[in-house]
MINUMAR-148617 format. One line per 3 residues: number of its first residue (from 1); for each residue x, y, z of C-alpha. Coordinates in steps of 0.02 Angstrom, whole numbers. Example, Ala and Ser with C-alpha at 12.3 -4.5 7.8 and 13.67 -1.06 7.14 Angstrom:
! residues 2
1) 615 -225 390 ~ 684 -53 357
***
This chain:
! residues 595
1) 3673 7885 6394 ~ 3856 7907 6354 ~ 3914 7865 6180
4) 4040 7728 6220 ~ 4094 7690 6043 ~ 4278 7717 6078
7) 4370 7552 6049 ~ 4449 7554 6222 ~ 4281 7582 6306
10) 4206 7437 6210 ~ 4352 7323 6249 ~ 4359 7365 6434
13) 4172 7336 6450 ~ 4184 7170 6356 ~ 4341 7104 6439
16) 4307 7160 6617 ~ 4121 7180 6649 ~ 4009 7092 6523
19) 3952 6920 6580 ~ 3882 6780 6474 ~ 3724 6839 6387
22) 3764 7024 6414 ~ 3801 7144 6272 ~ 3772 7322 6334
25) 3803 7440 6478 ~ 3622 7425 6527 ~ 3639 7236 6539
28) 3776 7259 6668 ~ 3676 7391 6762 ~ 3523 7278 6765
31) 3626 7134 6835 ~ 3699 7246 6971 ~ 3526 7313 7016
34) 3448 7140 7029 ~ 3595 7071 7128 ~ 3601 7211 7257
37) 3412 7209 7277 ~ 3431 7033 7348 ~ 3481 7117 7513
40) 3309 7200 7520 ~ 3151 7124 7596 ~ 3078 6993 7476
43) 2920 7089 7438 ~ 3018 7247 7395 ~ 3156 7177 7286
46) 3078 7214 7118 ~ 3043 7394 7169 ~ 3220 7421 7235
49) 3297 7338 7082 ~ 3204 7464 6974 ~ 3266 7609 7082
52) 3444 7542 7080 ~ 3439 7530 6891 ~ 3371 7707 6875
55) 3508 7776 6989 ~ 3640 7698 6876 ~ 3558 7763 6719
58) 3554 7935 6799 ~ 3740 7933 6839 ~ 3785 7821 6986
61) 3935 7712 6941 ~ 3971 7571 7065 ~ 4155 7528 7082
64) 4232 7407 6960 ~ 4230 7260 7078 ~ 4044 7280 7105
67) 4015 7288 6918 ~ 4125 7136 6890 ~ 4060 7023 7029
70) 3881 7072 7076 ~ 3758 6939 7024 ~ 3891 6821 6956
73) 3957 6652 7010 ~ 4134 6722 7020 ~ 4204 6718 7197
76) 4274 6894 7206 ~ 4255 7032 7332 ~ 4149 7182 7289
79) 4244 7282 7419 ~ 4381 7381 7333 ~ 4513 7402 7466
82) 4580 7342 7632 ~ 4715 7373 7760 ~ 4805 7220 7828
85) 4895 7221 7997 ~ 5054 7129 8045 ~ 5158 7100 8201
88) 5346 7108 8228 ~ 5359 6919 8225 ~ 5400 6796 8088
91) 5299 6648 8152 ~ 5190 6692 8300 ~ 5044 6813 8317
94) 5056 6955 8441 ~ 4886 6983 8519 ~ 4764 7005 8376
97) 4902 7041 8251 ~ 4960 6904 8133 ~ 5142 6859 8110
100) 5231 6927 7957 ~ 5210 6765 7859 ~ 5030 6746 7912
103) 5000 6926 7856 ~ 5083 6884 7690 ~ 4957 6744 7666
106) 4812 6856 7715 ~ 4868 6991 7594 ~ 4886 6861 7456
109) 4709 6797 7485 ~ 4641 6974 7483 ~ 4733 7014 7322
112) 4679 6849 7244 ~ 4496 6894 7268 ~ 4519 7067 7192
115) 4550 7182 7340 ~ 4690 7309 7353 ~ 4795 7304 7511
118) 4877 7437 7620 ~ 5004 7387 7753 ~ 5095 7484 7887
121) 5268 7406 7899 ~ 5319 7511 8050 ~ 5297 7370 8177
124) 5439 7270 8098 ~ 5603 7297 8190 ~ 5741 7394 8103
127) 5879 7312 8003 ~ 6019 7261 8120 ~ 5910 7255 8275
130) 5929 7107 8393 ~ 5815 6957 8366 ~ 5773 6896 8540
133) 5832 6720 8583 ~ 5946 6706 8431 ~ 6118 6758 8372
136) 6047 6840 8215 ~ 6007 7019 8174 ~ 5844 7078 8097
139) 5831 7092 7908 ~ 5721 7247 7927 ~ 5553 7294 7851
142) 5619 7322 7675 ~ 5669 7140 7661 ~ 5492 7086 7703
145) 5415 7215 7588 ~ 5506 7130 7446 ~ 5416 6967 7493
148) 5247 7054 7485 ~ 5295 7133 7320 ~ 5347 6966 7243
151) 5187 6883 7304 ~ 5079 7020 7228 ~ 5176 7015 7064
154) 5154 6826 7054 ~ 4967 6836 7087 ~ 4945 6971 6955
157) 5051 6890 6820 ~ 4903 6801 6739 ~ 4758 6902 6809
160) 4650 7030 6720 ~ 4678 7148 6866 ~ 4851 7191 6928
163) 4869 7182 7116 ~ 4898 7348 7204 ~ 4974 7382 7375
166) 5012 7532 7484 ~ 5167 7524 7594 ~ 5170 7643 7741
169) 5306 7681 7868 ~ 5304 7803 8012 ~ 5420 7952 7997
172) 5507 7903 8161 ~ 5552 7724 8113 ~ 5741 7697 8115
175) 5737 7630 7936 ~ 5638 7775 7866 ~ 5777 7835 7750
178) 5791 7662 7672 ~ 5602 7657 7651 ~ 5601 7827 7566
181) 5721 7771 7430 ~ 5658 7592 7420 ~ 5587 7606 7244
184) 5745 7676 7165 ~ 5803 7553 7034 ~ 5629 7488 6998
187) 5599 7377 7149 ~ 5432 7362 7242 ~ 5337 7388 7080
190) 5169 7334 7153 ~ 5180 7462 7294 ~ 5136 7643 7314
193) 5234 7715 7461 ~ 5182 7842 7592 ~ 5267 7910 7746
196) 5153 7929 7898 ~ 5200 8099 7970 ~ 5152 8144 8148
199) 5106 8313 8219 ~ 5261 8304 8328 ~ 5370 8287 8173
202) 5289 8437 8088 ~ 5308 8543 8243 ~ 5492 8493 8254
205) 5512 8536 8070 ~ 5440 8709 8092 ~ 5544 8736 8249
208) 5706 8677 8167 ~ 5721 8539 8298 ~ 5780 8359 8299
211) 5670 8205 8306 ~ 5701 8034 8381 ~ 5698 7877 8274
214) 5625 7748 8391 ~ 5567 7568 8401 ~ 5515 7446 8535
217) 5640 7315 8473 ~ 5810 7304 8558 ~ 5950 7369 8446
220) 6099 7264 8397 ~ 6270 7288 8475 ~ 6331 7398 8333
223) 6179 7511 8351 ~ 6207 7525 8539 ~ 6388 7567 8508
226) 6330 7703 8388 ~ 6228 7783 8526 ~ 6059 7694 8535
229) 5984 7718 8709 ~ 5830 7656 8800 ~ 5695 7779 8849
232) 5597 7778 9010 ~ 5446 7707 8918 ~ 5548 7555 8866
235) 5564 7603 8683 ~ 5735 7624 8605 ~ 5800 7784 8526
238) 5910 7723 8384 ~ 5961 7896 8323 ~ 5920 8081 8334
241) 5914 8176 8169 ~ 5858 8349 8115 ~ 5677 8345 8061
244) 5723 8452 7912 ~ 5848 8322 7849 ~ 5714 8187 7847
247) 5585 8304 7772 ~ 5701 8350 7630 ~ 5736 8165 7602
250) 5548 8132 7584 ~ 5517 8281 7471 ~ 5671 8260 7361
253) 5624 8082 7319 ~ 5448 8143 7282 ~ 5521 8278 7170
256) 5628 8151 7077 ~ 5518 7997 7076 ~ 5340 8045 7126
259) 5355 7944 7288 ~ 5336 7932 7432 ~ 5178 8026 7466
262) 5143 8089 7640 ~ 5002 8049 7761 ~ 4970 8169 7904
265) 4925 8024 8015 ~ 4877 8115 8175 ~ 4757 8226 8077
268) 4681 8070 7998 ~ 4649 7996 8170 ~ 4582 8156 8246
271) 4455 8175 8105 ~ 4400 7993 8113 ~ 4220 7967 8169
274) 4277 7804 8249 ~ 4428 7868 8344 ~ 4345 7802 8503
277) 4361 7621 8445 ~ 4500 7609 8315 ~ 4670 7676 8265
280) 4721 7706 8084 ~ 4901 7681 8025 ~ 4881 7653 7837
283) 4771 7681 7686 ~ 4718 7582 7535 ~ 4834 7586 7381
286) 4766 7748 7308 ~ 4751 7839 7474 ~ 4566 7881 7472
289) 4524 7763 7615 ~ 4618 7775 7781 ~ 4572 7611 7865
292) 4602 7517 8029 ~ 4673 7340 8034 ~ 4563 7227 7927
295) 4459 7377 7876 ~ 4386 7380 7702 ~ 4272 7488 7598
298) 4153 7472 7451 ~ 4156 7618 7332 ~ 4050 7705 7202
301) 4045 7873 7113 ~ 3918 7990 7037 ~ 3968 8040 6861
304) 3946 8229 6865 ~ 3953 8244 6677 ~ 3783 8157 6671
307) 3709 8299 6774 ~ 3763 8443 6661 ~ 3616 8519 6569
310) 3643 8620 6408 ~ 3831 8584 6403 ~ 3942 8716 6322
313) 3799 8840 6319 ~ 3784 9003 6419 ~ 3637 8920 6508
316) 3736 8766 6560 ~ 3701 8709 6738 ~ 3735 8562 6854
319) 3571 8482 6906 ~ 3605 8470 7092 ~ 3424 8419 7123
322) 3458 8260 7024 ~ 3617 8232 7124 ~ 3515 8244 7284
325) 3400 8107 7216 ~ 3542 7990 7166 ~ 3643 7998 7328
328) 3519 7912 7447 ~ 3492 7769 7325 ~ 3680 7750 7300
331) 3707 7745 7489 ~ 3578 7607 7503 ~ 3658 7508 7362
334) 3830 7517 7442 ~ 3757 7468 7611 ~ 3679 7317 7526
337) 3849 7270 7453 ~ 3913 7243 7631 ~ 3781 7108 7657
340) 3809 7019 7492 ~ 3994 7023 7452 ~ 4123 6888 7478
343) 4250 6939 7609 ~ 4425 6868 7584 ~ 4451 6850 7773
346) 4331 6825 7920 ~ 4415 6970 8011 ~ 4373 7085 7865
349) 4191 7034 7872 ~ 4183 7066 8059 ~ 4260 7238 8037
352) 4145 7284 7893 ~ 3983 7231 7976 ~ 4030 7311 8143
355) 4062 7481 8063 ~ 3981 7474 7891 ~ 4102 7591 7801
358) 4057 7641 7626 ~ 4138 7767 7509 ~ 4026 7868 7393
361) 4109 8003 7289 ~ 4102 8086 7122 ~ 4193 8067 6958
364) 4203 8172 6801 ~ 4228 8337 6894 ~ 4357 8403 6771
367) 4248 8367 6619 ~ 4091 8433 6704 ~ 4180 8598 6736
370) 4230 8608 6553 ~ 4050 8575 6501 ~ 3993 8713 6619
373) 4121 8835 6549 ~ 4221 8843 6712 ~ 4411 8841 6713
376) 4471 8708 6836 ~ 4589 8832 6919 ~ 4457 8967 6946
379) 4373 9018 7107 ~ 4205 8982 7025 ~ 4257 8802 6990
382) 4311 8778 7170 ~ 4148 8853 7232 ~ 4048 8731 7126
385) 4154 8583 7185 ~ 4130 8636 7365 ~ 3941 8647 7340
388) 3938 8474 7261 ~ 4041 8397 7402 ~ 3937 8482 7537
391) 3775 8425 7457 ~ 3837 8247 7440 ~ 3895 8248 7622
394) 3728 8307 7689 ~ 3625 8193 7577 ~ 3733 8042 7617
397) 3729 8067 7805 ~ 3542 8101 7799 ~ 3517 7939 7702
400) 3623 7844 7829 ~ 3515 7911 7971 ~ 3360 7851 7876
403) 3439 7680 7852 ~ 3481 7673 8038 ~ 3297 7703 8079
406) 3249 7565 7958 ~ 3387 7437 7985 ~ 3475 7493 8143
409) 3638 7588 8167 ~ 3807 7507 8141 ~ 3842 7393 8292
412) 3985 7497 8363 ~ 3889 7660 8350 ~ 3912 7775 8499
415) 3835 7948 8481 ~ 3956 8034 8600 ~ 4104 7954 8511
418) 4047 7992 8335 ~ 3999 8171 8377 ~ 4145 8210 8493
421) 4231 8377 8465 ~ 4355 8368 8320 ~ 4274 8222 8227
424) 4211 8242 8050 ~ 4032 8214 8107 ~ 4047 8354 8236
427) 4054 8477 8091 ~ 3890 8421 8012 ~ 3742 8540 8013
430) 3657 8550 8182 ~ 3496 8468 8125 ~ 3592 8318 8059
433) 3690 8303 8221 ~ 3526 8300 8318 ~ 3458 8163 8205
436) 3617 8060 8224 ~ 3608 8073 8413 ~ 3425 8021 8412
439) 3424 7886 8278 ~ 3605 7837 8248 ~ 3700 7808 8086
442) 3696 7654 7978 ~ 3873 7686 7914 ~ 4023 7752 8010
445) 4094 7833 7851 ~ 4006 7875 7690 ~ 4117 7980 7577
448) 4272 7948 7474 ~ 4336 8012 7307 ~ 4424 7871 7216
451) 4515 7868 7048 ~ 4369 7774 6963 ~ 4490 7687 6844
454) 4422 7564 6718 ~ 4240 7604 6756 ~ 4272 7779 6689
457) 4319 7702 6524 ~ 4181 7572 6519 ~ 4037 7671 6596
460) 4080 7855 6571 ~ 4157 7867 6396 ~ 4327 7912 6470
463) 4267 8061 6570 ~ 4399 8139 6682 ~ 4432 8028 6832
466) 4373 8070 7008 ~ 4419 8247 7062 ~ 4552 8264 6928
469) 4553 8376 6774 ~ 4568 8290 6606 ~ 4736 8211 6570
472) 4731 8266 6387 ~ 4600 8282 6252 ~ 4674 8142 6149
475) 4817 8024 6188 ~ 4881 7847 6179 ~ 4838 7728 6319
478) 4924 7560 6341 ~ 4822 7417 6409 ~ 4873 7239 6451
481) 4800 7104 6342 ~ 4680 6996 6440 ~ 4722 6824 6373
484) 4890 6852 6289 ~ 5057 6930 6333 ~ 5094 7109 6289
487) 4994 7269 6282 ~ 4877 7356 6160 ~ 4896 7540 6118
490) 4732 7635 6100 ~ 4699 7808 6033 ~ 4587 7882 6167
493) 4485 8042 6173 ~ 4416 8131 6325 ~ 4227 8130 6346
496) 4205 8319 6356 ~ 4310 8341 6200 ~ 4208 8212 6105
499) 4046 8290 6162 ~ 4103 8465 6111 ~ 4148 8404 5938
502) 3983 8315 5921 ~ 3879 8465 5977 ~ 3981 8606 5903
505) 4068 8525 5757 ~ 4246 8465 5734 ~ 4304 8637 5675
508) 4236 8729 5828 ~ 4371 8808 5935 ~ 4379 8742 6114
511) 4331 8864 6251 ~ 4451 8933 6382 ~ 4383 8803 6503
514) 4470 8664 6406 ~ 4621 8647 6520 ~ 4719 8488 6554
517) 4809 8429 6710 ~ 4981 8487 6656 ~ 4918 8658 6599
520) 4865 8697 6777 ~ 4983 8758 6910 ~ 5020 8648 7061
523) 4932 8779 7166 ~ 4775 8756 7061 ~ 4776 8570 7098
526) 4808 8596 7282 ~ 4673 8729 7296 ~ 4542 8612 7223
529) 4593 8475 7344 ~ 4581 8596 7490 ~ 4410 8657 7431
532) 4333 8483 7432 ~ 4426 8393 7573 ~ 4329 8468 7720
535) 4171 8381 7659 ~ 4244 8205 7634 ~ 4250 8096 7790
538) 4373 7967 7724 ~ 4496 8035 7595 ~ 4528 8089 7416
541) 4640 8011 7285 ~ 4717 8164 7202 ~ 4884 8198 7120
544) 4951 8375 7127 ~ 5037 8394 6960 ~ 5193 8500 6941
547) 5282 8542 6778 ~ 5447 8455 6737 ~ 5542 8617 6769
550) 5463 8644 6940 ~ 5609 8687 7057 ~ 5632 8592 7218
553) 5591 8742 7329 ~ 5420 8765 7249 ~ 5387 8578 7256
556) 5433 8573 7441 ~ 5319 8719 7477 ~ 5170 8617 7414
559) 5192 8492 7555 ~ 5204 8626 7687 ~ 5051 8710 7613
562) 4956 8545 7619 ~ 4994 8530 7804 ~ 4943 8709 7840
565) 4784 8688 7737 ~ 4724 8548 7850 ~ 4739 8408 7720
568) 4759 8226 7771 ~ 4903 8196 7651 ~ 4978 8237 7483
571) 5053 8156 7330 ~ 5134 8274 7205 ~ 5201 8222 7035
574) 5331 8304 6925 ~ 5360 8213 6758 ~ 5539 8157 6729
577) 5635 8037 6619 ~ 5645 7916 6765 ~ 5458 7885 6767
580) 5356 7789 6640 ~ 5170 7796 6605 ~ 5031 7693 6531
583) 4968 7856 6455 ~ 5063 7944 6316 ~ 5028 8111 6238
586) 5047 8138 6051 ~ 5224 8179 5999 ~ 5181 8361 5970
589) 5145 8384 6155 ~ 5301 8408 6260 ~ 5247 8365 6437
592) 5186 8192 6486 ~ 5079 8165 6641 ~ 5052 8031 6771
595) 4952 7874 6741
***
């Protein structure tokens, strides 16, 4: 078991996860195991509780919301993230889509119960467009985003967990330039921003062509006078602009501020196992879960550092056979969460139970590589990561087939749709595809690599998060006080660093594998993402770090490379004086990194 004696690990565990009568990590794990076993047949609950506890002791780390709420009287959702829809209407729903103010209330309820929220604001008509039946002009999506931001900030002001939102806008929305620069000056603090980029836009970019900025809403008189015209399909072309001009706007703001990220939205939808019954326009706040309207996901990770045998020795190895034992139990636990959790909204519950999305991933990759003597930027490290992701994919899908035989497939399962050419499932091994066609799948999606935030501190001794390399070997981390204003500064050490000192002695020199995020090139980060992404059916939360001196041309090339590599999106980060951080390196280290 990890040595979790670091003050921050102790405090996060105590403040966030320990319930009355609990004192240790194993107390929390036991509670989770007993709680999730309640979804099992009555005569089998004790046996499954024991298996669930063993899986956690062996390295499975359920997401923080599961750890916080499972088996408690607290009314919180164990699902980590959601996407909320909205219509281009202030008061009235449009079909199944809620009005803007109804969507604001739905997002507030989701945030209040602990879920993150992603929203595509593209349906809202552009600023200055005509509001039918009135003499007024539309305020535009940015005005309404500020309402969502204020609501989230208010809800999080006294909560232990800050609310988190993702704001998305299509690249062809007439207000896209305003969206791109929306966070300049510190506004929209509760939002991450991403631009949804279409295939048509990327083709226009590569061809040096123009793109149309379009919307269904009728433009105002000034916009018509400026050249807005109606297309044959009834939509309005507000302007035509060079694709390159918009692209440079997106990338320059990313270069200067770290946002917006980009989502290659058509690629996301093509890869989706459920493309036959849903359309995706947004992701959760950290980007690892592209989701349909009212879609949600429950998450968990396998801590790879727990699977390293003989760390820092020439004989060090990753026990993949133990990983193969953990994955099926973890899949079952997350499937049980769907039956037991509180859902903030009835529509979210209907979505979840019709499709049964879960998101199993790994955490601690960077530290595990260090313990194995592998440099994060090496081909050997990427090969290992690929093998881990492929193994998890196959084990997870195999487990979901077994659950489908036992419990039935997800209600919207359609073998031809799931296995259609181009879907993620169509690339599974042939034997698995045959089993899916014969028996079905319990879960439409199974894999996601999330940041694994506070659980990494509480349950993994501050191992590196998710797919990321270590931030630094020691640093200051600022954390909000739970019951008082202000923050606490902690001196924090990385798990692999602590373990190396304990095993080799404080005077032992670190190996060449001890490499931090900012010591790697942006290409190293991107290459690791590209190595793992083909085996993850949902998405990956990963920041491609660039040094402060990274020139714009090299930064821009990362985004083009991401597109050509077949990725679903990209967020790159270049430290600057504009950006703050909850993490702070010692003064002797010159380059800070992202939080």
